[in-house]
N, C-alpha and C positions, 0 to 999 in steps of 0.2 A: 612458478613464482620463486625468484632468486632470494636466498637467505644465506646467512653465514658471513656476509661482508658487512661493511659499515655504510650507512646511508646518511645523507645530509640534505636539508632543505630549509627554506624560510617557512616558519609555522604561522606567521601572521599575514594579514592581507597585503598585497603589493601596493606600492605607492609610498608617499612621504607620510611619516607619523612621528610621534614623540619617541616611541620605542618599537623596535622590531625584535623578533626572537628567531634565532637560527638554531635548529634542532639537529642533533646527531644521535644515532643509535647503532650499536654494534660493538664488536671487540676492539676496534681502533678509535673509539670516540674519545676516551681519556687521553690517549697518546697524542692525538691530533691537537686537542685543546691545550695540553701541556706545552707542546712545541710552539704553538701560536702565542701563548702568553709568557713563555719563558720559565714555567714552573718545572721542577724536577720530579714532582710526585706523579709517576706514571701508573701507579697502582693505588686505587682508592677503595676503601671498604665502607665508608660512612657517607650518607647523603648530607648535603648542605649547600649553602649559598655563600659565595665569596666575591669580593670585588677584585678586579684585575685590570691589566692594560693589554689590549689586543695589538700585536705587532702588525703593521700594514705594509711593511717593506721599507728598507732604508732606516732612517731615524724616526719615521712616523709611527705613531701609536694612538690608540683612543681608549677611553675608559669603558668598561663593560662589567656586567655582573654574570657570574658563572654559577648555574644551578646544576648540581651533580646528583644523579639517581642511579646508584649501582644496581645491576641486575642480581637476582630476578625480581626484586621489589621495585619495579619501574613500570611505566605504562606499557612498554613493549615486551618486558621480561628480559631485556638486554641492558647493558650499560648505556645510559642515556645522559647526554649533556645538553643543556639549553643555554644559549648565549643571549643575554638581553643587552641590546646595543642601540645607538641612535638609529631612528627609522629612515635612513637615507638609502634609496635603492642602489646607488652606486657603491656605497660602503658594504651593503649586504652582499652584493655580487662579489666584491673583492674578498670578503671574509670566507665565503663559500669556496671560491677558487683557491685561496691559500690553504684552506682546510683539506681540500681534496688532494693537494700536493704535499701535505704535511706528513702523511703516513700511507703506506700501501693499502689497497683494498677499500678505498673510500669512493663512493659514487653518489651522483644525484639521485634522490629518492623519486620514485614514480608515484602516480596517484594512489593514495591509500596504503602506501608501503608501511608506514608506522603502525597503523591500526591492523593491517594484515599480520604483522609480526606479533602484535598483541593477541590476535586470534590463534595463530600457529603455536604460540608459547602458552596457550590456555589462560591468558590473562582476561580475555573476553570471550563470550560465546559468539556465534555467528550473528544471532539476533541482536546482541548488544553492539557488535561492530556496525551493523546496519543502522542501529539507533544513533550512533555518532554522526554518520553521514546525514541522516534524516534531521537531526537536531540542527545541523549547520544549514541545511537547505530548506527548513520549514518555512512555509509562506502563509500558514493559517494556524489558528489556535488548535484545531483538531490534529494537524500534522505535528505540531509541537507537543501536544499531549501524548500522541502515539510514540513519538521519539523518546520521550521521558520513560514511557512504559517499557520500551525496548532496552534503553540504557540501564534502567534499574534492575532488569532481569525479570520483571513481572510477566512479560509476554513469553520469555523463554521458559519459565517455570510452567506456564499454562500449556505451551506446546509440548513440553516433556510429559505432562500428565496425559495429554491426548495420545501421544505416541506410546506411552506405557500401557494405556488401556487397549489400544489397537494390538500391541504386542501380546498382551495377555489373551485377547480373543483369538489371535492367530495360534498361540500355543495350545489353547484348549481345543480348537478345531483340529489341529494337526495331531494332537494326542489321540483323537478318535480315529484318525487315519492310520497312524503308525503302530498303535498299541491296542488294537481291537481284540486281540487274543488274550489280553491280560485282564484278569478279573478285578484287580484293584485300581484300574485306570477307568475313570468315568468321564466320558466326553461331555462337552456342553450340550444342553438340550436346544432344540430349534427355537423353542419359546424364549428361553433365556438369552440366546444369541440375538434374536430379533429385538428384544427389549434393550439389550445393552448397545447394540449397533445403532439403534434409533436414538438412544439417549446421547451417545457420543456425537452423532451427527448433529443433534440439536444444539449441543454445547458449541460445536464448531460454527454452526450457523449463527449463533448469538454473537460470536466475535465478528463475523462478517456483516451482521446487521440485516439478515434476511429472515423472513418468516419461516418457522420450522416446517420442514417438509417441502419447501419450494425448490424448484429446479435451480441449481446454482450455476447456470450457464453464465450469468453475470451477477455478481454480488452487489451491483449498484442498484439503488432504488429506481424502479420503473415509473416514470412520470409520463402519462398518456394524455394527449389532446383529444377530447371527445366532444361530440355534438352532432347536430344535424348537418346534412350536406350543405356545402357553400356557406358555412358559418364562419369562415376565415381561419380555420385550423392550420392549413398548410402555410398561409401567409405568416401567421404567428409563429409557426415552427421555424420558418426561415429567419424571421426577425430575431428570435431568441438565440439561434445559432450564429447569427451575424453573417450568413452567406446563403446563397440559393441552393437548397438541397431538394425540396419538394416542388413538383410541378404545380403552378398556380393558374387557375382558369375561372372565369365567371360561370362556366357550365357546371352545374351540380354533379357530384359523383365522380370527379376527376381522380381522386385518390382511391385506388383499389386494393393496395397492399399496405401493411404496416411498415413504416420507415422508422429506423432507430439510429440515433446519433448520441454520442457523449456530450454532455454539457457541464462545464466546470462552474460550480457555484461557491467555491471556497472563499472568494472575495466578497460574496454577498451576505454571508452569515458566519460568525465565529463558530467554528465547529462544523461548518458545511463542507461539502466535497462534491465529487462528480455525481451526476445522475444520468440515467439512460432516458433521453427524451424521445418520445414516440408519437408519430403522426398516424392517426387511424382513419379508416374510411368513415364517412358520415353515416349516421344512423337515423332513420325515420320509419314511419309506419308503412310507407309505400316503396316497394322494391321495383327498380326499373330493369326487369329481366333477371334471369337465373344468375348471371355473373354478379350483378349488383346485390342480389339476395345473399349469395355466398360471401361477398365482401362484408356485408353488414353483419352476418352471423359471426364471422371471424373477428370483427371489430368488437361486438358485444362480449365475446369470450375473452378477448384481450383486456378490455376495460374491467372485466370482473376480477382479473388477476393483477391489475396494476396497483402499485403502492399509493400513488397519487394520481387523480384525474383532474385535468384542467378543463372544466366544463365551459365550452364556448357557446355563447348565444348572443348574437348581435341585438336581439330585441330586449334582452335583460329579463325575460319572464322566467326562464329556467323551469320548464314543466317537469315535475318529479317523475311522471310516467314515461318520459322520453328516453331516459338513460337509467340503466341498472348497474350499480356498483357492487363490489365485494363487501363483505361485512367489515373488513379491516381497512378498506380503501378510504383515503381522505380526499375530499373534493375541494377544489378552488373554483369559485364561480367567476368567470371572466366575461364581461360584456365587450365583445370584439367590435371592430369598426366604430370606435368611439368618435371618429372624425365625422361620422354621418349623423344627421338628426334622427330622433326616434319619437314615437307617438306618446309614450308615457314613461313615468319613472318605474322601473321594474324592481326586482328584488335587489338586495344589497349585493354588490359585486365590485370587482376591480375593473374599471373601465380603461381599456387600452386601445391604442391605435398602432398597428404594426407598420403602417406606412410612415408615420412621423416619429415613432418611438415613445409616444405619450404613455406614461406610467409603466413602461417596460421594466425599469429598475425596481419598482414596487412589486411587480409580478415575480421577478427573479428572486427577490427576498422572500416572498410568500412561498414560492416553490422550495427554496432552500430550507425554510423553517418547517414546512410540512414533511419534507423528505428526510432532513437530518436534524431537526430540532431536538435538542436534548440527547443526541447520540454521540458516542465517542468513536464510532467505527469508521468515520469518514477518513481518518488518517492511516488506516491499515495499509501497509505497503503493497503495491501491485504484485510483487513476487510472492508475498505471503498470502494474498487473496487467491492467486492461482493455485498454490499448493494446498491451502485449506479447502478451496472449492473442489479440487480433485479428490481429496480425502473424503469430503462430505458426499460427493456423488457416488463413490464406491460403497460407502456405508449405507446410503439410501437404496442402492441397488440390492444389497444383501437383505435389507429390511423388506423390500418389495418382493424379492424372490421367495423369501420364507413365508410372507403373508399369502402369496398365491399358491404355495405348495402345502398349506396347512401346517407350517412350521416343521416340515420334514427335511432332515439333512440328507436328501437323496444323493447330492453331488457335493460332498464336503471339499473336494479338490478345487472346484470352481470358487467356492466361498473363500477358501484359503488363498487362492490367487487374487481375489479382490482385496482381501485384507492386506496382502503384501503390497499391492499397488497403493493402497491408502497409507500404509506404513512408510513406503518409499517417499511419498509426497510429504508426509510429516517429518521424515528424516532430513529433508532439505532445510527445514526450519530449525530442527534441534542441532544440526551439524554432525549428527552421528552417521548419516548416510548421504553426505553431500558430495556430489561429483566435483572434480577439480575445476571444470569449466564454470560451474555455478559460483564457486568461491571466487574465481577470477572476475566474473561479471560483477559480483558484489563490490569488490574493492576498486574496480575500474571507475566506479561512479564518484569516488572521493576526489577531493582536490589535493594537489601536491602539498606535503608538509603535515598531513593528517594520517 
């Protein structure tokens, strides 16, 4: 990532507007603007705003406002100038071209260059820098709320607390490895380590929005379609996704494996997000052979661990004995095949037809409400989810290994290795242990001028 030179870009949206802002940052920012406006003040020590006339070549000029932000008390930590001018794209391009030629070492900024310099000059943490991009790109209330938490530093402080606790646990474990011959050094007990590792994992999982102790393969809520064979689950699965993913047949028992696909519900509920939509084999009292019996057992196990079950029944009766859910599982009763007549009014349910889309928007809103209603975790950035998920997995592995060994620290080196993996994952969020390629990927998502 190139630094030390001066960068320039239009900081406002492209196209015609009442005003556009051209931003410069770097050691040549003041010199370039002074030459373009004809001022002789090449060294500035105080911030301020002044009116000026921008030379456009020949005898042409235009009025503008110049905002000056001397470093290090600026957004990037460098000398920054912002030129407020008429929002004509042709004029903007002309001003940028003349500024690049006004002083040596000035170039067009790349995506995220300004915010990257703010991070490198310690004006922003990496999480806050990501928050800037998220704030610009937010498409739902949950994403906007998460971006605000990132920019304010709330998330960063939380991540540092997680990392500090992981570092403390690692130091206590390694003390027992390196200083076992010293009487005044007391290593952490297996019982205490198990308790603290589990508590830290629970805190991380609360941020991710998953139940404590659950496998964090995917931190998205699992929404499973359940019901008897040939209840229309696979057809509804395809309809919700908007494409053919599951095989559909009139023959009962077609689905033998659980199918999983991401479904974005951010537009269906303020605060909603993605869920993992799952199509499961049908469950009934009669198994059609050993393969079918195995598929039904797997389906029952999966439904017991789902966050939300869409209970599909074309009859609308919803027999309580036909499906067993987990204690924390939320169920949505759906009368499928609503385009077909039925004998009687069954229990209250959402009547849908996957063939013509009848009430599908209502079902999407219901799913979003059950999966994400009242939660703020939907907007957690994917990179943060991956890092937090990796840290949580290692901590749960430590907790499980200690539980199975009776809290004996028989292999402290293995536990220390797991703690280092967790700490490395958290370090990607705190910025203290962030590889250069991760930093590059973060700022590559920005638009030019930010």
